[in-house]
PADRENRO-597578 format. One record per residue (C-alpha): residue number from 0; residue in three letters; x, y, z. Coordinates in pm, 1 decimal, decimal comma. Example, Ala and Ser with C-alpha at 12.3 -4.5 7.8 and 13.67 -1.06 7.14 Angstrom:
(0; 'ALA'; (1230,0; -450,0; 780,0)) (1; 'SER'; (1367,0; -106,0; 714,0)) 
//
This chain:
(0; 'MET'; (-3921,5; -1410,9; 1454,8)) (1; 'SER'; (-3838,7; -1778,9; 1481,8)) (2; 'ILE'; (-3854,6; -1973,6; 1807,7)) (3; 'LEU'; (-3474,9; -2010,2; 1799,7)) (4; 'LYS'; (-3421,2; -1634,0; 1760,5)) (5; 'ARG'; (-3667,1; -1559,8; 2041,9)) (6; 'SER'; (-3487,3; -1809,0; 2266,6)) (7; 'ILE'; (-3146,6; -1655,7; 2190,9)) (8; 'LEU'; (-3283,1; -1306,4; 2259,0)) (9; 'ALA'; (-3436,5; -1417,0; 2587,6)) (10; 'LEU'; (-3111,2; -1580,8; 2694,3)) (11; 'ALA'; (-2908,8; -1270,5; 2605,3)) (12; 'THR'; (-3151,9; -1049,7; 2800,1)) (13; 'THR'; (-3121,4; -1278,2; 3102,7)) (14; 'VAL'; (-2742,1; -1269,9; 3089,9)) (15; 'VAL'; (-2738,6; -888,8; 3071,8)) (16; 'ALA'; (-2977,3; -866,1; 3368,2)) (17; 'LEU'; (-2767,1; -1105,9; 3574,3)) (18; 'ASN'; (-2446,5; -918,2; 3495,2)) (19; 'ALA'; (-2608,5; -587,3; 3589,7)) (20; 'ASN'; (-2692,4; -725,5; 3936,0)) (21; 'ALA'; (-2373,6; -924,0; 4000,8)) (22; 'LEU'; (-2169,2; -661,1; 4182,5)) (23; 'SER'; (-1824,5; -696,3; 4333,6)) (24; 'ALA'; (-1612,2; -509,6; 4588,5)) (25; 'GLY'; (-1498,2; -180,3; 4443,5)) (26; 'ASP'; (-1769,7; -152,7; 4175,9)) (27; 'LEU'; (-1886,6; 161,9; 4355,9)) (28; 'ALA'; (-1676,0; 411,5; 4549,6)) (29; 'PHE'; (-1722,8; 709,1; 4780,3)) (30; 'THR'; (-1628,2; 1043,7; 4623,3)) (31; 'ALA'; (-1717,5; 1289,1; 4901,7)) (32; 'TYR'; (-1780,0; 1292,2; 5276,6)) (33; 'ASN'; (-1948,9; 1578,8; 5462,9)) (34; 'ALA'; (-1966,1; 1548,2; 5841,6)) (35; 'ASP'; (-2133,0; 1890,3; 5873,2)) (36; 'GLU'; (-2422,5; 1823,9; 5638,4)) (37; 'ASP'; (-2418,2; 1454,2; 5724,5)) (38; 'GLY'; (-2399,5; 1330,9; 5367,6)) (39; 'TRP'; (-2175,0; 1181,2; 5104,7)) (40; 'SER'; (-2154,7; 1098,3; 4738,1)) (41; 'LEU'; (-2041,5; 794,0; 4544,6)) (42; 'VAL'; (-1973,2; 685,2; 4188,8)) (43; 'THR'; (-2072,6; 360,9; 4022,5)) (44; 'PHE'; (-1820,9; 211,5; 3781,8)) (45; 'VAL'; (-2076,6; -36,7; 3647,3)) (46; 'ASP'; (-2433,7; -8,7; 3521,0)) (47; 'LEU'; (-2686,0; -57,8; 3803,5)) (48; 'ALA'; (-3013,4; -227,8; 3725,1)) (49; 'ALA'; (-3342,4; -64,4; 3818,0)) (50; 'ASN'; (-3469,0; -137,5; 4170,9)) (51; 'THR'; (-3134,5; -263,1; 4298,9)) (52; 'GLN'; (-3116,4; -256,3; 4677,9)) (53; 'PHE'; (-2817,0; -135,4; 4880,5)) (54; 'TYR'; (-2745,7; -57,3; 5244,9)) (55; 'PHE'; (-2525,1; 189,9; 5429,6)) (56; 'SER'; (-2414,4; 159,4; 5789,8)) (57; 'ASP'; (-2178,0; 347,8; 6017,4)) (58; 'ASN'; (-2194,1; 77,0; 6279,5)) (59; 'GLU'; (-1854,5; -83,7; 6334,2)) (60; 'TRP'; (-1792,6; -410,3; 6147,6)) (61; 'ASN'; (-1584,1; -660,3; 6344,4)) (62; 'GLY'; (-1524,3; -914,5; 6068,4)) (63; 'SER'; (-1842,6; -1112,5; 6114,5)) (64; 'THR'; (-2115,7; -874,9; 6235,3)) (65; 'PHE'; (-2200,2; -509,3; 6296,6)) (66; 'ASN'; (-2183,5; -340,9; 6633,1)) (67; 'THR'; (-2493,2; -154,5; 6755,7)) (68; 'GLY'; (-2563,5; 204,2; 6855,4)) (69; 'GLU'; (-2542,8; 378,5; 6517,7)) (70; 'SER'; (-2743,7; 382,0; 6199,6)) (71; 'TYR'; (-2852,8; 180,7; 5896,6)) (72; 'HIS'; (-2990,1; 325,0; 5572,9)) (73; 'GLY'; (-3137,9; 158,3; 5269,9)) (74; 'TRP'; (-3094,9; 285,8; 4915,9)) (75; 'ASN'; (-3298,1; 160,1; 4619,9)) (76; 'THR'; (-3185,5; 270,4; 4273,7)) (77; 'GLY'; (-3545,3; 329,9; 4163,3)) (78; 'GLY'; (-3735,1; 249,1; 3845,5)) (79; 'ASN'; (-3456,0; 335,0; 3603,0)) (80; 'ALA'; (-3113,7; 184,3; 3550,0)) (81; 'ILE'; (-2814,8; 398,2; 3651,6)) (82; 'THR'; (-2539,5; 429,1; 3393,3)) (83; 'ALA'; (-2178,8; 350,1; 3482,9)) (84; 'GLY'; (-1984,8; 666,0; 3566,2)) (85; 'THR'; (-2279,5; 838,1; 3737,3)) (86; 'VAL'; (-2218,6; 1016,2; 4068,3)) (87; 'ILE'; (-2502,1; 1000,4; 4322,4)) (88; 'ARG'; (-2535,1; 1244,5; 4611,3)) (89; 'PHE'; (-2681,2; 1147,1; 4950,7)) (90; 'SER'; (-2797,9; 1443,4; 5155,3)) (91; 'LYS'; (-2891,6; 1529,8; 5514,6)) (92; 'ILE'; (-2913,0; 1171,2; 5632,4)) (93; 'ASP'; (-2959,0; 1282,8; 5993,2)) (94; 'THR'; (-3285,4; 1467,0; 5918,7)) (95; 'THR'; (-3633,3; 1375,2; 5804,1)) (96; 'GLY'; (-3544,1; 1540,5; 5473,4)) (97; 'LEU'; (-3279,0; 1284,0; 5389,3)) (98; 'SER'; (-3259,8; 1212,7; 5016,4)) (99; 'ALA'; (-3059,6; 1071,0; 4725,7)) (100; 'SER'; (-3014,9; 1245,8; 4390,1)) (101; 'LEU'; (-3120,2; 918,4; 4224,9)) (102; 'GLY'; (-3339,8; 647,8; 4369,4)) (103; 'THR'; (-3476,0; 644,4; 4724,5)) (104; 'LEU'; (-3283,4; 672,9; 5051,8)) (105; 'SER'; (-3456,3; 564,3; 5371,3)) (106; 'ARG'; (-3376,9; 473,0; 5729,5)) (107; 'VAL'; (-3374,1; 113,1; 5838,1)) (108; 'SER'; (-3488,7; 65,9; 6196,4)) (109; 'VAL'; (-3299,4; -225,1; 6345,3)) (110; 'SER'; (-3154,6; -150,7; 6686,5)) (111; 'GLY'; (-3372,3; 145,7; 6773,7)) (112; 'SER'; (-3074,7; 382,4; 6762,3)) (113; 'THR'; (-3143,0; 740,1; 6656,1)) (114; 'ASN'; (-2774,7; 823,1; 6613,8)) (115; 'TYR'; (-2796,4; 917,0; 6243,1)) (116; 'GLY'; (-2522,1; 1179,0; 6232,4)) (117; 'MET'; (-2176,7; 1144,4; 6077,8)) (118; 'SER'; (-1861,5; 1227,1; 6270,0)) (119; 'ALA'; (-1548,7; 1401,7; 6146,5)) (120; 'ASP'; (-1343,4; 1172,3; 6367,5)) (121; 'ASN'; (-1314,4; 792,9; 6377,6)) (122; 'GLU'; (-1620,5; 728,8; 6164,0)) (123; 'THR'; (-1650,7; 447,9; 5910,1)) (124; 'VAL'; (-1932,1; 414,3; 5657,9)) (125; 'TYR'; (-1990,5; 94,7; 5459,9)) (126; 'LEU'; (-2186,3; 39,2; 5138,5)) (127; 'TYR'; (-2299,8; -316,1; 5083,2)) (128; 'GLN'; (-2570,9; -553,8; 4962,9)) (129; 'GLY'; (-2730,6; -824,0; 5171,0)) (130; 'SER'; (-3039,4; -1014,7; 5265,1)) (131; 'SER'; (-3106,4; -739,8; 5519,5)) (132; 'ALA'; (-2933,7; -433,5; 5664,1)) (133; 'THR'; (-2765,1; -646,4; 5931,1)) (134; 'ALA'; (-2674,4; -938,6; 5705,0)) (135; 'PRO'; (-2424,1; -816,7; 5443,2)) (136; 'THR'; (-2328,6; -1052,6; 5162,3)) (137; 'THR'; (-2118,9; -821,7; 4942,1)) (138; 'PHE'; (-1929,6; -517,3; 5066,3)) (139; 'LEU'; (-1885,3; -267,3; 4783,3)) (140; 'ALA'; (-1712,8; 36,5; 4931,8)) (141; 'ALA'; (-1604,7; 197,5; 5259,6)) (142; 'VAL'; (-1480,0; 534,8; 5381,2)) (143; 'SER'; (-1323,6; 617,5; 5716,3)) (144; 'THR'; (-1230,9; 941,8; 5895,0)) (145; 'GLY'; (-979,5; 766,7; 6111,4)) (146; 'ALA'; (-855,1; 411,2; 6093,1)) (147; 'PHE'; (-1012,7; 88,5; 5975,9)) (148; 'SER'; (-982,9; -100,9; 6300,3)) (149; 'SER'; (-1190,2; -321,1; 6531,6)) (150; 'GLU'; (-1277,5; -13,2; 6737,5)) (151; 'GLN'; (-1363,2; 214,2; 6445,1)) (152; 'GLY'; (-1482,3; -36,0; 6185,2)) (153; 'SER'; (-1272,9; -313,5; 6034,1)) (154; 'LEU'; (-1219,0; -423,4; 5672,8)) (155; 'SER'; (-1177,9; -784,0; 5780,5)) (156; 'ASN'; (-1376,7; -1024,8; 5562,4)) (157; 'THR'; (-1516,3; -742,8; 5348,5)) (158; 'GLY'; (-1307,9; -802,4; 5037,8)) (159; 'LEU'; (-1205,8; -433,9; 5058,7)) (160; 'SER'; (-869,4; -285,3; 5142,1)) (161; 'ILE'; (-727,3; 64,1; 5167,6)) (162; 'GLY'; (-666,6; 177,5; 4811,8)) (163; 'ALA'; (-893,0; -91,0; 4669,9)) (164; 'GLY'; (-1253,3; 2,2; 4741,2)) (165; 'ALA'; (-1181,9; 160,0; 5079,2)) (166; 'VAL'; (-1045,3; 512,7; 5131,7)) (167; 'LYS'; (-887,4; 617,0; 5460,2)) (168; 'LEU'; (-927,5; 991,0; 5526,4)) (169; 'GLY'; (-776,8; 1192,0; 5807,9)) (170; 'ASN'; (-927,8; 1257,8; 6148,3)) (171; 'GLY'; (-1111,0; 1588,8; 6167,3)) (172; 'SER'; (-1238,4; 1568,0; 5810,9)) (173; 'ASP'; (-1546,6; 1791,5; 5822,7)) (174; 'TYR'; (-1550,0; 1793,2; 5444,5)) (175; 'THR'; (-1334,3; 1584,8; 5213,2)) (176; 'GLU'; (-1379,3; 1520,0; 4844,6)) (177; 'TYR'; (-1212,9; 1334,0; 4559,5)) (178; 'THR'; (-1057,3; 1594,7; 4326,7)) (179; 'GLY'; (-863,6; 1365,7; 4093,6)) (180; 'PRO'; (-937,5; 1294,6; 3725,1)) (181; 'ARG'; (-1290,7; 1213,3; 3611,8)) (182; 'ASN'; (-1214,8; 1186,0; 3241,1)) (183; 'GLY'; (-935,5; 1089,6; 3007,3)) (184; 'LEU'; (-885,8; 726,6; 3107,4)) (185; 'ALA'; (-960,6; 436,1; 2873,5)) (186; 'ASN'; (-1180,6; 236,1; 3113,2)) (187; 'LEU'; (-1397,1; 329,0; 3411,3)) (188; 'ALA'; (-1226,9; 57,6; 3613,8)) (189; 'ASP'; (-901,2; 255,1; 3578,3)) (190; 'TYR'; (-1045,1; 518,8; 3815,9)) (191; 'LYS'; (-1094,8; 272,6; 4102,0)) (192; 'ALA'; (-744,3; 300,6; 4245,0)) (193; 'LEU'; (-745,3; 679,8; 4204,5)) (194; 'VAL'; (-1072,2; 727,7; 4395,0)) (195; 'SER'; (-959,2; 496,1; 4675,7)) (196; 'ASP'; (-636,2; 689,4; 4726,9)) (197; 'ALA'; (-671,6; 967,1; 4986,4)) (198; 'ALA'; (-385,8; 1151,7; 4811,2)) (199; 'ASN'; (-636,9; 1235,0; 4536,9)) (200; 'TRP'; (-882,9; 1390,3; 4784,2)) (201; 'THR'; (-892,8; 1749,3; 4910,8)) (202; 'ASP'; (-940,7; 1773,7; 5286,5)) (203; 'ARG'; (-1084,5; 2108,3; 5396,9)) (204; 'GLY'; (-1021,1; 2026,5; 5762,6)) (205; 'ASN'; (-1223,6; 2176,9; 6045,5)) (206; 'GLY'; (-1485,7; 2429,7; 5934,0)) (207; 'SER'; (-1850,5; 2492,8; 5851,6)) (208; 'TYR'; (-1937,0; 2308,3; 5532,4)) (209; 'ALA'; (-2301,2; 2211,3; 5578,7)) (210; 'ALA'; (-2400,7; 2402,8; 5265,1)) (211; 'LEU'; (-2115,2; 2276,6; 5047,8)) (212; 'VAL'; (-2238,2; 2066,0; 4753,7)) (213; 'PRO'; (-2008,2; 1787,6; 4628,6)) (214; 'ASP'; (-1899,1; 1763,1; 4264,6)) (215; 'THR'; (-2142,1; 1530,1; 4086,9)) (216; 'THR'; (-1970,9; 1545,0; 3746,1)) (217; 'ALA'; (-1989,9; 1199,2; 3592,1)) (218; 'PHE'; (-1679,0; 991,2; 3528,2)) (219; 'SER'; (-1615,5; 925,0; 3160,3)) (220; 'VAL'; (-1371,6; 739,3; 2934,1)) (221; 'THR'; (-1179,2; 844,0; 2628,9)) (222; 'ALA'; (-1334,2; 693,2; 2318,8)) (223; 'VAL'; (-1105,2; 475,2; 2111,8)) (224; 'PRO'; (-1077,9; 640,7; 1766,9)) (225; 'GLU'; (-1243,5; 442,3; 1490,5)) (226; 'PRO'; (-1011,7; 348,7; 1202,4)) (227; 'ASP'; (-1039,4; 585,4; 907,8)) (228; 'ALA'; (-1243,0; 422,3; 632,2)) (229; 'ALA'; (-1000,7; 524,8; 356,4)) (230; 'ALA'; (-704,6; 397,4; 552,6)) (231; 'MET'; (-879,3; 64,1; 597,8)) (232; 'VAL'; (-941,4; 36,5; 222,9)) (233; 'VAL'; (-576,8; 115,8; 140,0)) (234; 'ALA'; (-458,4; -135,6; 400,3)) (235; 'GLY'; (-691,5; -397,4; 256,8)) (236; 'LEU'; (-568,3; -337,7; -98,7)) (237; 'GLY'; (-211,2; -355,8; 20,9)) (238; 'LEU'; (-278,2; -688,0; 190,1)) (239; 'LEU'; (-443,2; -826,0; -127,1)) (240; 'GLY'; (-144,5; -711,0; -333,3)) (241; 'PHE'; (98,4; -874,5; -93,9)) (242; 'MET'; (-92,0; -1201,4; -106,7)) (243; 'GLY'; (-99,0; -1185,0; -489,3)) (244; 'ARG'; (276,6; -1135,2; -507,5)) (245; 'ARG'; (331,5; -1433,0; -281,2)) (246; 'ARG'; (122,5; -1651,6; -512,0)) (247; 'LEU'; (319,7; -1537,5; -819,3)) (248; 'ALA'; (648,6; -1599,8; -639,1)) (249; 'ARG'; (544,9; -1960,5; -590,9)) 
//
């Protein structure tokens, strides 16, 4: 392989790696919330590079900083890349057995709070990246069982809004899950608005749902049919004939 080809390959690899890590608001979204089990699930609409670091917090965001008194968790995607469309489940975050179906979920000790549980009322959970758990740089998704407000957790300066990366559920949501389409659309990005719309979620209300497992079926797209080879040949011959007739007409 020539030096030029190696340089081009290295540049292409670098660009792919950078794109895999350059995430934006709405690139991931919550797909389930379980206040009884104290867990949730989310989907990624983009490929996630191996060993990508994320944070969760249910502390209230006021537009510039987090409040204190609740929890922070760190999630690392692990040694393998995660393919776009994958749904990841996060389980029992209030226990020592907390886990993620992919990667590693762990507690981040910042304020000393041991309030790790999720509430069915007036709770907001954020997913974000940052230099640390308390220093977010890119908010990616949010879910609330109440209202996005200064008292319950704001969307100010997050780049998120209700219906666009943030989903507002109802108070008293012990278990709520997205039950809209997961296949049939042309692009994964087309699911973003659907997942962020609470009208596409099923709210089971008040009950005992600690053992209920969320749907982790991956999101997929409809493949664009490839042109039939014979049809392409006929079309090509027709085009050549048309061009030949034009030349004769001249």
